[in-house]
Structure formats: C-alpha cells, structure tokens
N, C-alpha and C positions, 0 to 999 in steps of 0.2 A: 642364638641371638640373646643379647643381654636383657634381663628382665626390666631394668630401668629404661632401656631404650624402647622396649615394647610399651611400657606405661606411658612414656613421652609421646609415642606415635598415636596411641589411643586417645590421650588428652588433646593433642593438636587436632586430630581428625574429628573428635567430638565437638571441639570448639568451632571448627569450620562448619560442621553439620548443623549445629545449633544456630550459628550465624545465618546460614543459608535458610534455615527454617524460619528465623525471625524476619528475614527479608521477604520471604514468601508470604508470611502472615501479614506483614505491613503492606505488601503489594495488594493482597486480596482485600484487606481492610480499606485501603485507598480506593480500590475499584468500586467497592460497595458504597463508599462515601460519594464518589462521583456519580454513581447511578442514582443515589438518593437525591442529590442536588438536581440532576436531570429530571427525575420523577417529579420533584416539587415544582420545577419550572414549567413542565408540561401541564401539571395540574392547574397551576396559576393561569397559564394561557387558556386552557380549556374552560375554566370557570369564568374567567373574564369575558370570553366569547359568549358564554351563556348569559351573563349579566347584561352584556351589550345587546344581545338579541331580545331579552326581556324588556330592556329599556326602549329599544326601537319599537317593539310591539306596543308598549304603553304609549309611546309618542304617537304612533299611528292611530291608536284608539282615541287618544285625546284630540288629535287633529280631525278625525272623523266626527267626533262629538261636537267639536267647534263648528265644523261645516254644517252639520245638521242643525245646530243651535242658530247659526247665522241664517239658514234658510227659514227656520221657524220665526226668527225675529223679523226678517223681511216680510213674511206673510202677515205677521202681527202688525207691522207698521202700515202695510197696505190696508189691513182691517181697521186700524185706528183712523187712518185718513178717511176711509169710507164712513166711519162713525162720525168723525168730525164734520164731514160734509153733510151727513144726515142731520147732525145736531145743529149745524149752522142753518141748514135749510129750515129746520123746525123752529129756529130762533127768531127769524125775521117776521113770520106771521104772528108770533106771540107778543103780547103787550104786557104780560105779567113779568114783573121784575124778579120775583122769586123763582119763576120757572127758568129764566135766563141764568140766574146764579147756579141753579142745579146742573144745567147743561155745561156751564163753564167748569164747575167743580169736577164733574165726571171726566171732562177732557184732561184736566190736570192729573187726576188719579190714574188714567190710562197711560199718560206719559211717565208717571212715577214708576208704575209696574214695568214698563218697557226699560226704563233706566236701570232698575234693579236686576232685570234679566241680563242686561248687557254687562253690568259691573260685577255680578255675582261670581265669586271665585269657586273653582271646583275643588271639593275635598277629596284627597287621595286615599283610597282604601285598598291595602295590599291583598286582603283576603278575597276581594272581588277581582283583582288583577292577576292573581296567581292561582295555580292548581298543582297538585302533586304530580299528576300525569304529565303536565307541560314541562315542569322542571326536570323530572326523571328522563323524559324523552330527549330534551336538549343536552343534559349531562351525559347520557349514554352516547349520543351521537358525537359530541365533542371529544370525549375521552377515547372513543374508538379511533377517531382521526389521529390522536396522539399515540396510538398503539398501547393504551393502558387497559389491559384486559384483566381486571380484578374487581372483586365485589366492593361496592361502596354504599355508604349511608349518608343521607343529607337531611337537614332540617332547616326551617325558617324561624328565626328567633326575633321577637318583638322587644326592643329595649324599652319602649314606652310602657308596655304592659308586663314586662319581665316574665314572659312565658314563651314556650315553643308553640308556634302557630301550626306548623306542618312538620311531619316526620314521615320518612319512607316506610320504615317497619316498626319503629318505636323500641327496637332492641338495644340500641346503643346511645341512650340519652346522656349518660354520664360521660362517655367518650366524646360525644359531640360537644359537650360543654367544656371539656378539658383538653382534648387532644386533636380537635378537628382543624381543618383549614377554614378561616373565617373571612367573609367578603361582605362589603356593604351593598345592599340591594338598592337599585334606583338612586344612584348618587346624584343624578340631575335634579331630583326633587328638593334637595337641600333641606331635608327635614331635620328638626332639632334633635329628635330621637329616632335615628334611622333603624331600619330592619336589616337583619343579617342572614346571609346564606351560609350555613355550616356544612362542610363535607368531610367525611371520615372514611378511611380505608382500613377495615379490620385486618386484612391480610397483606398489609403493605410490606412488611419484612419478608414474608414468603415470596411475594412478587419480585422484590429486589434480588433475593437470592436466586430465584429462577432465572432472572435476567442475566445474572453472572455465573450461572451454574457451570457452564462449559469451562470458564476460566478457573473456577474453584476446583473443578474435577481434575483438570490438567495439572494444577498445582499439587493437589493431593497425590495424584498418581506419581508425579516426579519425586515428591518428598518420600513416598513409600518406597519407590525404587531405590533412591539414594540410601535410605535407611537400611533396606535389605542388603544392598551391596556393602554398606559399611559393616553391618553385623557379620556378613559372610567373610569379608576380608579379615576382620578381627578374629573370627573363629579359625580361619586358616593360619593366621600368624600365631595364635595361641597353640593350635594343634601342631604346627611345625616346630614350635619351641618345645612343646611337650614330647613330640616324636624324637627330636634331637636328644633330649634328656634320656628318654627311654632307650634309644640306640646306644647312647654312651654307657648307660647302666648295663645294657645287654652285652656290649663288648667287654666291659670290666668283669661282669659275671662269667662270661664265656672264657675270658683269658684266665681268670682264677680257677675255674673248673678244669680247664685243660692243663693248666700249669702244674696242678697238684699231681695228677696221674703221670704226667711226663717226668716230673722230678722223681717220683717214686720208681718208675721204670728205669730211669737213668741210674739211680742209686743201686737198684737191684742188679743191673747189668755190670756195674763196677764191682759189686760184691762177688758176682759170679766169676769175674776175672781173677779173683784172689785164689791162690793155689790151695790154701788150707780149706777154703769153702768148697772148692771143686772135689777135694778128697772126701768131704762130709756129704754123703748122698742125701741125707734127710734135710740138712740145711739148704743144700742146693735146690732140692725140690720145693722147699718153702719159698725160696726166692723166685723160682719159676712160676709158682702159683700166684705170687704177688704180681708178677709181670702179666700173667694171664688175666687176673681180676681187673687190674688197672687198664689193660687193653680193652676188656669188655666195657669198662666204664667210659672210656673214650668212644667206643662204638655206640654206646647209648646216647651220649651227648650228640654225636653226629646224626644219629637216627632221629632224634627229636627235631633237630634243625631241618633235616631232609623231609620229615613229615609235613611241616608247614610249607616248605618250598614246593613240594609236589602238589598239594591241594590248591595252590594258587595258580597253577597252570590252567589255561583255558581248555586244554584237551584232557584234563583230568577226568577219569571215569571210575566209578565204584564197580567192583566185581561182585555183583550180588549173587547170593545163593541162599538156599533155605538153611537156616542155622537155628540152633537151640540156644536161647539166651542164657539159660541156666548152666549149660556146659561151658560157655565162654566165660561166665563169671567164675565158675569153679577153677577154670584154667588160670585166670588172673590171680585168684586167691592163692593158688598153689605156687605161682612164680613170684608174687609180690609179698606173700605172707611172711617171708623171712625178715623183711624190713620192719614189719609190725612186731614180730616176736622179739627182735633185738631191743625194742623199746618197752618190752614187757607188756605188750598189748595183744589184742586178738580181733579177729574178724568174725562177725556173726552173720549167718545166712538166714534169711526169712523169705523163702520163695513161696508166694501165694498165687502166682500166675498159672492158671490151668491150661492156657494156650501160649507156651513159651516160644513157639516157632515163628520166625519172621524172615523176610527176604532182606539180607543185609550183607555188607562187605565184612567178612569174618575178621580179617586182620585189623582193619581200621576200628571196628567196634571193640575189639579187645584192647586196642590202644586207648580208646576213649575211657573205658572202665579203669584201665590201669592208671591213666593220668589222674582220674578222680580219687582213686585209692591212694596213689602216691601223694597227692595234695593233702588228703585227710591225715596221712601219716606225718608229713612234714610239719603241718600246722597244729599238731597236737604234741605239746612238749613232753608230757609224761603219760605213760600207760594209755595209748590210744585204744578206744573202743569203737570199732567201725561196724555198722550194720548195713548190709546190702539186702534190700527188700525188693520183691517184684510183685506186680499185680496186673490184672487185665483191665483194659479200658475197652469200650465198644469197638474201637478201630485199631487197637494195638496193645503194646506192652509198656508199662511204666517201670523204670528202674530207679529206685531211690537209694542214695548212698549217704548215710548219716554218720557224723562223727561227734566227738566231745572236745573238739579243739578250741582255739582262741576266738573263733567266730569272725564275722565280717560286718563292718558298719554299714548302715543304709547307704551312705554316700559312696563307699567303695563297691557296693553290690552293683551299681550302675556301670562300673568301669572294668570289672574283673574279666569280662570276656573280650576286652580290647587287646589287640596284639601288643606284646612287649610290656603290658601293664602288670605290675606286681603289687600286691597288698602290703602296705607297711606293717612290719611285725613287732614294732615297739621294742621290748627288751629281748625278743627272740632274734638273735643275730646269726644263728647258724643255719637258717633256712636258705637252701640253695635253689636256684632255678633261673630261667630266662624270660619268664612271662609269656611263654608260648603255649603252655598246656591247655588252659581254658579256652583260648582262642581256637585252638585245634579242635577241642571238644565241640564247641558251638558250630564250627564249620562242618564237621563230619555229620553231626546229628541233623542239621538243617538239610544237608545233601541227601539224607535218608528220608526227608519229608517230615522230620520230627521237630521237637523243640526241647530246650533245656532251661530249667528255672532253678533259682537258688532261694532258700529261706534260711536266714541266719540272724543271730544277735551276738553282740560282743560277749565273750566269756561263756557263751552257752552253746557253742558248737554250730555246725552248719549242716544243711541237707540239700544235696543236689539231686533234682528229679529230672529224669530223661524220659520223654515219650517217643516211642518208635512205632510207626504204623506197621501193620502186618505185611503190606505190599512193599513198603520201603520206597515208594515212588514219590518224587517231588512233583510240584505243579507243572513243571516243564516236561514231565515224563522222561526223565533222564534214564538212559539205558545203562 
C-alpha cells in the first residue's frame, strides 16, 4: 500500500475520531448543564416551600397572638365597665367637685390605655421567630422530596444589621456571602431592610457528576473502545505495509542469492562441455568442485527457509536429549570457523560453565549458535573477533556470543527478532541474508523454555546472550 495513501487514511480517521470525541464532550457538557439547571430549579422550589412554611407559621403565631390580645381586651373592657359603674355609683353620693373630677380623669385614662392597646403595632423580631433547628429540619425535608441528597450549609443574614444571625456550622461563611442561593425571608412583612436566607452546597459539582455518572461512563467507554480500535487498525495497516516491504526485500534477496549459484553452476556446466577442458582432468575437477560448492550453497539457502517453515507448524516438536553445550559450540566453530578465517578473524572460546549438560534438541541448538556466529561474522567488516563464553546460572546455562562488529542501534534492537526484519547496514552493502536467522533463534530458544537478549552499541559490537534451562521444558511442558 502506498505510504501517502496510508497517511491520508490515518489523517481522515484521526479527524473523524477527534470529531466524534468533540461531539461526545459537547454532549456530556450539555447534559451536566441541563442537570445543573434542574438542580437549581429544584433548590429554588424547595427553599421557596421552606420560606412559605416559615411565613405560614409566623402568620399563625401572629393570628394566635391577635386572638389572645382580643380576649384580653374584652376582659379589660369588661373590667373598665365595672370600674366605670363603680366610679359612677361612688360619684352620686359625693358632693365634692374635686372628687368627681378625679373619678372622671381616671375613666379617661383607662380609655386611653385601652385605645393604645388596640392601636399598638406589633414589632417583628426574626430572632424570636426562627431557630437553626427549625430551618434545618424544613430544608432537609424539602430537599429530600426533590431527591437532592448532598451536604448543604445555610445562614440567615440581616441587611439592617449587616451581619449573619444564624449559621448551621459556621465553616462556609465566605461561600455563603459569595456563592450561595439567596432568598428573602418573610416577604409579606414588607420590611425596608429584609432578612435573607442563604443556602450553599459545598459538593454541588460532585453531586451533579454523580447524577450523570452513568452517561459519562458510557461515553468514556465508547470513546476508549473507538480509540483502541483505531490504534489497532492503524497498527495493522502499518504492519501490513511493513510486512509487504519485508516480503519484497526477502524475495529480492532470495532471488539474488539463488541466482548467483545457479549462474555459476550453469557456467561451470557449459565449461565442462568444452572438449579441451574435458581433456584437462585438473581443470575439470576444479569446475566440478565449484558446482559442488554452489550446490551446497543452494542447499544452505533452502535449509534456512525450511527451518523457519518447520517451527511454525503446530505439530512441531523438539527432539530433546541430554547434550553437552560445549561440544555443540566446538562443532559449530569447526564448521563455521572457515568463514571467520577468510576475513582474517578468529573465534575465542571462554567456557566457564561447570555444568554444561542440558536437555535440548541438538540439531536446532547447533543451528541457533551457528546463526549467531554467522551474523557476528557478516556484520564485522574486517578481522572479526568473536568470543563465545558459557557460564552457569542457578537453573541453567548462559551462552554469550560477543563480536566487534558495527553494532545495533537501540531502535533496531527492538525489531531484530521480528521475522524478515534486517538491520540497515549503512555503507556495508555486501551483507547477505533473508531476515530469518534471529527470528529462528528466538523461536527455538523460547521453545526450550529459555530467553535471548542483546546488548549493543553502534560501532562497539554486540553481545547476544542465550539462557537455556537444564530441563529444557517450556511452561506448557512440551515433550
């Protein structure tokens, strides 16, 4: 797939995903706004009901006082009438003018007192009309009716005295003065400087989020699923593109690798058909040796490809037996050492493992070490120095193969065990291969229940460390 097309698909998909994300965020934000408005409406209704109940209670108390006052006035009037009668009765026998004046004056004073009692206006006192327990009880009841189950704080503020008369806890005075819901108390009194009931909800935001938690959670889950699917699809596209490129490189490399020995064999066969060469036994034998060498080279290429094909089969099983790691390494050095010597290099043995015996597949283990030695030789341009060291671990043997080659960058170290992946070699253009060797190494080592690691720096060589357990058993107890 074209790289530009992949980038275009990623950009379009990213735009769609971001748009969907923006819509989800807007929807959630809108839902919270609606919940906030609903919350405020419910609070307003609840507090208005509280104020109405307080006003009704005050009206009832006022009416009760009026009735009591009226009864007292009636009793007082009857008392005055009795006094007047008594004064009148005492007036007629008296002939003293001064005494009569005193009686009349007392009668007028009694009527004046009665008139003041009737016309006297009641002074409203909120501190005697309200109590913290009463307001708290009413607020709690009304808020519960509206399904508002969250902590609240309230206070009663006097505008005439510019101070807070009552507070529930006293912990949120600043919030009450700046962020609270404010309502006029006893609006029917028509006071010039009314008193106010202030209500504040410390955990209002948390309550609103809790009310919309299910919607927010569903939105988040959907967004996460979409993002994961998006990332997964992009990874598949990138991997498929990369796999396509690696397959193309593999086919090109394989074609080149096979073409060379085939051409050489063809030329050698043509030469052997020449009469003069047939007569020259030494020359003929040389051409036959070339044919044999190139044929072995073709066999080696086919062997590497078959190795990877075999281990990918589900019914693939290792043929484990008790083997000596040191003997296998020495065999590999004997067979592969010639390629190192051709480049004027050498292989150094450093065997420190006191227990070199493990249960392993002898043939595949030899191929693993051979692949690593072959890589160390190929990626060391001049005079390769390869050290093969062994040591014991508590549960097995460690084989470390160190070279003085071109090294591997940190970025490439994460990919070198991927199938068909080949490390870019910069100016070294004569390195041949298919990108199958290290993938094969990792697969075989893990099937033995071990692990392979690499430590390397550019221009400072590489060290491949293989750990193989004594038993050679995987977690699945493969036979």
